[in-house]
N, C-alpha and C positions, 0 to 999 in steps of 0.2 A: 891441444885439447887434452891429451892424456896427462900432460904435466900439470894442468890446472886441476884435473880430477885428483891426481896424486896429492897435490897441495891441499885440496879440500879435505881429503881423507886424513891427512896428517893433522890438520887443524882440528877436525872432529875428534880424532884419537887423543890429542893433547887436552882438549876440553873434557873428554870423558875421564882421562886419568886424573885431572884436577878435581872433577866431581867425585870420583871414587875416593880420593884422598880426603876431601872435605867431609864426605859421608863417614869415612872411617874415624876421623877425628871426633865427629859428632857422636857417633856410637860409643866411642871410648869414654867421652865425657859423661854421657848418659849412664853408662854402666858403672862408672866410678860413683856417680851420684846415687844410683840405685843401691850400690854396696854400702854407702854411707847411711842411707835411710834404713836399710835392713838392720844394720848394726845399731842404729838409734832405736828402732822398734824393739829389738831384742833387749836392749838395756832398759827400756821402759817396761817391758813385760817382766823382767827380773825385779825391777823396782816395785812394781805393783804387787808381785808375789811376796816380796819382803814386807810391804805395808800390810797386806792381808794377813800374813803370818803374825805380824806384830799385833794386829787387831784381835786375834784369837787369845792372846795372853791376857790374863787378868790385870786390870789397871789399879793403881793405887788411888784411892779417893782424893788424896792430896794433890795429885796431878790433874784432876778434873777441873775444867773451866766452869765457874759458877753460871747458873742459867741466865743471869741478867747480862752476860757478855754477848 
């Protein structure tokens, strides 16, 4: 009786350890993806700022696209 209970507890503990390991791996991958997305967002913000700054500069009429395009 006690031996069966001990075996059941060991099985539950092994399953919990496996679950914790799986969850840790999932969290690691999610954090890595979040970091990548944050870096991408920051790059996009910098690029948008560069484009806006470039829009404030006077343009040469030769570079303008004709209205019929």
